[in-house]
C-alpha positions in Angstrom: -5.2 3.3 -17.6 -4.5 -0.3 -16.8 -7.1 -3.3 -17.5 -6.4 -6.9 -17.2 -8.6 -9.3 -18.7 -8.5 -12.7 -16.6 -4.9 -12.7 -16.6 -3.3 -16.0 -16.0 -0.1 -17.7 -16.1 0.8 -21.6 -16.0 4.8 -23.1 -15.6 4.1 -26.2 -16.3 1.3 -27.9 -13.9 2.4 -24.6 -11.5 -0.3 -21.3 -11.9 1.3 -18.6 -10.8 -1.7 -16.2 -11.9 -4.7 -17.2 -12.2 -8.0 -15.4 -13.8 -7.1 -11.7 -12.2 -10.1 -8.9 -13.2 -8.9 -5.5 -12.3 -8.7 -1.7 -13.7 -6.3 0.2 -12.1 -7.8 3.7 -13.0 -6.0 7.2 -13.4 -6.0 9.9 -11.0 -4.8 7.6 -7.8 -2.2 5.8 -6.4 -3.0 2.1 -6.6 -0.9 0.3 -4.2 -0.1 -3.5 -6.1 -0.3 -5.8 -2.4 0.7 -9.8 -1.4 2.5 -11.9 0.0 5.6 -13.2 -1.1 5.1 -15.4 -4.2 1.4 -14.2 -4.5 2.3 -13.5 -7.8 2.7 -9.2 -8.9 6.1 -9.6 -10.0 4.4 -12.1 -12.9 1.7 -9.6 -13.3 3.0 -6.7 -13.6 5.5 -8.2 -16.4 3.0 -9.5 -18.1 1.1 -5.9 -18.1 4.4 -4.9 -19.5 4.7 -7.7 -22.4 7.8 -9.5 -21.1 5.5 -12.1 -20.2 2.6 -14.1 -22.2 -0.6 -14.8 -20.7 -0.9 -17.8 -20.8 -4.8 -16.9 -20.3 -6.8 -13.8 -20.5 -4.6 -10.0 -21.7 -4.3 -6.8 -20.4 -4.4 -3.4 -22.0 -2.3 0.4 -21.1 -4.3 3.2 -22.2 -6.1 1.2 -23.9 -3.9 -0.8 -26.2 -1.3 -4.0 -25.2 1.6 -2.3 -24.3 3.2 -4.1 -27.3 1.8 -2.6 -29.7 2.7 1.3 -28.8 5.0 2.4 -31.4 6.7 4.3 -28.3 6.2 2.8 -25.3 8.2 4.7 -23.1 6.0 7.8 -24.1 3.5 6.0 -22.5 4.3 3.7 -20.1 7.3 4.5 -17.7 8.4 0.8 -15.1 10.5 0.1 -12.6 11.2 -3.6 -12.1 14.9 -4.2 -11.5 16.5 -0.9 -10.6 20.3 -3.1 -11.3 19.1 -3.8 -14.8 22.0 -1.0 -16.4 25.3 -1.7 -17.7 27.8 -1.2 -14.7 30.2 0.2 -17.1 27.7 3.5 -17.8 27.3 6.4 -16.0 23.8 7.6 -15.5 23.8 10.0 -17.5 24.5 7.7 -20.9 22.3 5.2 -19.4 19.3 7.6 -19.8 21.2 9.1 -23.2 21.3 5.6 -24.6 17.4 5.2 -23.5 16.4 8.6 -24.5 18.0 8.0 -28.1 15.7 4.8 -29.1 12.3 7.5 -28.6 13.7 10.4 -29.2 13.4 12.5 -26.4 15.8 15.4 -26.2 19.0 16.0 -23.8 17.1 18.5 -21.8 14.4 15.2 -20.5 17.4 13.6 -19.6 18.9 16.4 -17.4 15.5 17.0 -15.9 14.5 13.3 -14.8 18.2 13.4 -13.1 17.4 16.9 -11.1 14.1 15.2 -10.2 15.7 12.1 -8.7 18.0 13.8 -6.9 21.5 12.3 -8.9 22.9 15.3 -10.5 26.2 15.4 -8.5 26.2 11.2 -9.4 25.3 11.9 -13.1 28.4 10.9 -14.8 29.5 8.5 -12.1 29.9 4.7 -12.8 26.5 3.4 -11.9 28.9 -0.1 -10.6 29.9 2.5 -7.9 25.9 2.9 -6.5 24.4 2.3 -3.7 21.5 0.6 -3.7 19.0 4.0 -3.2 21.3 5.3 -5.7 19.9 2.5 -8.2 16.8 3.3 -7.4 16.7 6.7 -8.2 18.1 5.8 -11.3 15.4 3.5 -12.2 12.9 6.4 -10.8 14.5 8.7 -13.6 13.7 6.2 -16.4 10.6 5.4 -15.9 9.8 9.2 -16.1 11.6 9.7 -18.7 9.6 9.8 -21.6 6.9 11.6 -19.8 4.3 8.8 -19.7 1.0 8.7 -18.0 1.5 5.6 -17.0 3.7 4.1 -14.5 4.5 1.4 -13.1 6.7 1.1 -9.7 8.1 -2.3 -8.3 9.5 -1.7 -4.8 10.6 1.7 -5.2 11.6 2.5 -1.7 13.5 -0.4 -1.6 17.1 0.6 -0.3 16.7 4.4 -0.1 16.7 6.5 3.3 14.3 8.4 4.9 14.7 11.7 2.7 14.5 8.9 -0.5 11.4 7.7 1.2 9.6 11.2 1.8 11.0 11.9 -2.2 8.9 8.6 -3.3 5.5 9.6 -1.5 5.4 12.9 -2.8 6.4 11.6 -6.6 3.8 9.6 -6.4 0.7 11.6 -5.0 2.2 14.1 -7.5 2.1 12.2 -10.9 -1.3 10.8 -9.6 -2.6 14.6 -8.8 -1.3 15.0 -13.0 -4.2 12.8 -13.7 -1.6 9.8 -14.2 -1.6 5.9 -13.6 0.3 4.9 -11.4 0.6 1.5 -10.0 2.9 0.6 -7.1 3.6 -2.2 -5.4 5.6 -2.0 -1.7 5.8 -4.8 1.0 6.1 -1.2 3.4 2.0 -1.0 4.7 2.3 2.6 6.3 3.9 3.9 3.6 1.1 2.5 1.6 -1.7 3.9 4.3 0.4 7.3 3.9 0.2 7.0 -0.2 -2.3 4.2 -2.0 -5.8 5.6 -2.4 -7.1 2.4 -3.6 -5.9 -1.0 -3.5 -5.2 -4.7 -5.5 -4.3 -7.0 -3.4 -3.8 -10.6 -4.2 -2.7 -14.2 -3.0 -1.5 -17.2 -4.8 -2.2 -15.9 -7.9 -5.6 -15.0 -7.1 -7.3 -11.4 -6.8 -8.7 -11.3 -2.7 -9.6 -7.4 -2.6 -9.6 -4.4 -4.7 -10.7 -1.7 -2.8 -10.1 1.5 -1.2 -7.6 2.0 1.9 -11.0 3.1 4.4 -12.5 0.0 3.1 -10.6 -2.7 3.9 -9.4 -1.9 7.1 -12.6 -1.1 7.6 -14.0 -4.5 6.3 -10.9 -5.7 9.0 -13.0 -4.4 12.1 -13.1 -0.8 11.6 -12.4 1.7 13.6 -13.5 1.7 17.7 -13.6 4.7 20.3 -11.7 4.3 23.6 -13.5 6.0 26.2 -12.5 6.9 29.7 -15.3 7.7 32.4 -15.9 7.1 35.7 -19.8 7.1 34.0 -19.6 3.8 32.1 -23.0 2.7 32.5 -24.6 6.0 32.2 -22.7 6.7 28.8 -23.5 3.0 27.4 -27.3 4.0 28.4 -27.1 7.1 25.9 -25.5 5.4 23.2 -28.6 2.8 22.4 -28.6 2.6 18.6 -28.5 -0.1 15.9 -25.0 -1.3 15.1 -23.1 0.3 18.7 -21.5 -2.1 20.4 -20.1 -0.9 23.9 -17.1 -2.6 25.3 -15.6 -2.4 28.7 -11.3 -3.1 29.3 -9.9 -3.1 32.3 -9.8 0.2 34.8 -6.6 2.1 34.0 -3.5 2.3 36.2 -3.7 6.0 36.0 -7.6 6.7 36.6 -8.7 3.9 39.3 -12.1 5.8 39.7 -12.9 5.5 35.8 -13.4 2.9 33.4 -12.5 2.0 29.9 -14.5 1.3 27.2 -14.3 0.1 23.5 -16.9 1.4 21.7 -17.8 1.0 17.9 -20.9 2.4 15.3 -20.3 5.4 16.2 -17.7 8.2 16.0 -15.6 10.4 18.7 -17.2 13.2 18.1 -21.1 12.0 18.4 -19.7 10.2 21.6 -18.3 13.9 22.8 -21.4 15.4 22.2 -23.9 13.1 23.8 -21.8 13.1 27.2 -22.0 17.0 27.3 -25.6 16.8 26.7 -25.7 14.5 29.9 -23.2 15.8 31.7 -21.0 12.9 31.7 -17.5 12.8 32.8 -14.9 12.1 30.0 -11.5 11.3 31.0 -10.3 10.6 27.8 -11.8 9.9 24.0 -9.6 8.6 21.8 -10.1 7.0 18.2 -8.6 4.1 17.2 -8.1 1.7 13.7 -7.4 -0.4 13.1 -3.7 -0.5 11.1 -3.4 -1.0 7.3 -0.9 -3.8 8.0 -3.1 -5.4 10.4 -6.0 -5.4 7.4 -3.8 -6.9 4.9 -2.5 -10.0 7.4 -5.8 -10.6 8.0 -6.8 -10.8 4.4 -3.9 -12.8 2.9 -3.6 -15.1 6.1 -5.1 -18.4 4.0 -2.0 -17.0 1.0 1.0 -17.0 3.2 3.5 -20.1 2.0 6.1 -19.6 4.7 5.5 -19.3 8.0 8.5 -19.1 10.6 8.1 -21.9 13.7 6.5 -20.8 16.8 9.6 -21.3 19.2 9.2 -22.4 22.7 8.8 -19.9 25.5 8.5 -20.1 29.0 4.7 -19.8 30.1 4.2 -16.4 31.6 3.1 -16.5 35.2 -1.4 -15.8 35.7 -1.6 -12.0 35.9 -5.9 -11.7 37.1 -8.8 -11.8 35.8 -9.7 -11.3 32.3 -8.9 -8.1 30.6 -12.2 -7.4 29.4 -15.8 -8.2 29.0 -18.9 -7.4 26.6 -21.7 -5.5 28.6 -23.8 -5.3 25.6 -24.8 -4.4 22.1 -26.8 -1.5 22.6 -30.4 -2.5 20.6 
């Protein structure tokens, strides 16, 4: 388990991290998200004792990182994959780390195999690609078979097979009951991998929640329905918090109407339509993406925005694309 209690880091008059409180629990993959400059790397460095907090404290497995007698066996971390002597081979780099903690050679061979570096184990690291360097960094993080794993952008530079490998690795580590904290800018990967999210912006905590709850709070789920009987369907979906919005008529079905319905799921809508003999041409659940939810949450925390480029004004294309036809009481 990782805990942060009021973590704050200042450099002169600049506050990089401010009063962070959170807990990363075992058995889950926790995504650590935020825009560039949000303070993620500084927070991770404080968790690992590489930076001293101006205020507050953190613990890993119940104690500060610096007080663990054999930290590699408690916490495995990847913060900078290129922090390896370029003249060493992958095998010799891992053996040097192993000697500092009394880790046997067979464990070095195990993590080399786990990271898919068997064929490159005795090559000098200076010839490694970015993806191979990432694999070596992950191997080093897992060398001590730690209960807690902290990885900063582990998929950086990996090919699709490597991304899938990281995804599978993270979920398997969590399934074994380990604590997994991982930062990434790839929201699609976080949506597939993470169970829980900690989101920060400008050094402050913005969210400590599940993926599903963050998406729900950003607009939740809706259901796209195409039917030639929109009014009949709406009349039978009267319930608190149910809203029905009409969209333009689909070109593929000019006799039908497209509805966006919130507050009930697709199964309920389908049962209602069947009960009242209402024809449905389409019934499709729609959800806000994690990327959109993240962008909405952090929009006020982005320091650098691209300049909007001038574009020619598009010609008018017709009527408004949709009108609200009410919320069912």
